[in-house]
C-alpha positions in Angstrom: 0.0 -0.2 0.1 1.2 3.5 -0.8 -0.1 6.1 1.4 -0.7 9.5 0.3 0.2 8.1 -3.6 -3.5 8.6 -4.9 -5.0 10.7 -2.1 -4.4 14.6 -1.1 -2.9 15.2 2.6 -5.4 15.8 5.1 -5.2 18.5 7.9 -7.0 19.0 11.0 -7.5 22.8 9.9 -9.0 21.5 6.6 -6.8 23.3 4.3 -3.0 23.8 3.8 -3.4 27.5 3.6 -4.5 27.9 7.3 -1.1 26.7 8.0 1.1 28.5 6.0 -1.0 32.1 5.1 -0.2 35.0 7.8 -3.2 37.2 7.3 -5.1 38.6 10.3 -8.1 36.1 9.8 -5.8 33.1 9.4 -4.0 33.6 12.5 -7.0 34.0 14.2 -8.3 30.6 13.2 -4.9 29.0 13.7 -4.5 30.4 17.4 -8.1 29.3 17.9 -6.6 25.6 16.9 -3.8 25.9 19.0 -5.7 26.6 22.0 -8.1 23.7 21.0 -5.0 21.1 20.7 -3.7 22.3 23.8 -7.1 22.0 25.8 -7.6 18.3 24.4 -4.1 17.4 26.0 -5.4 19.2 29.0 -8.4 17.1 29.1 -6.5 13.9 29.2 -4.8 14.9 32.3 -1.7 16.3 30.6 -0.2 19.3 32.9 -0.4 22.9 31.4 2.9 23.2 30.4 3.4 19.6 28.7 0.3 20.4 27.0 1.6 23.4 25.9 4.8 21.7 24.4 2.8 18.8 22.9 0.5 21.1 21.1 3.8 22.7 19.5 4.7 19.6 18.4 1.4 18.8 16.9 1.2 22.0 15.0 4.9 21.8 13.7 4.2 18.3 12.2 0.9 19.4 10.5 2.7 22.7 9.5 5.3 20.4 7.7 3.1 18.3 6.3 1.4 21.4 4.8 4.4 22.7 3.3 5.5 19.4 1.8 2.0 19.0 0.3 1.2 20.1 -3.3 -1.3 22.2 -4.3 -4.2 20.8 -6.1 -3.2 21.7 -9.7 0.2 20.0 -9.3 -1.2 17.2 -7.4 -3.4 16.4 -10.3 -0.2 16.6 -12.4 1.5 14.3 -10.5 -1.4 11.8 -10.0 -1.4 11.8 -13.9 2.3 10.7 -13.9 2.2 8.2 -11.6 -1.1 6.3 -12.8 0.4 6.2 -16.5 
């Protein structure tokens, strides 16, 4: 099984631009997501400071995935190449 070969990446924020853009509205959405992820860790009993660190790790991983992912037109081109 080839993971990701025939399907786009899936991000918790919904679109890669939410991780990469820096306009005020996108930053507001990203900050709300950061608070949400941290709260999930706190709800599982993780101390606040550790929850903040884990939230940063989650966001860093998801941002790396977003940066490495292609935009839809180039994904379509790539899919056409690999399915020849």
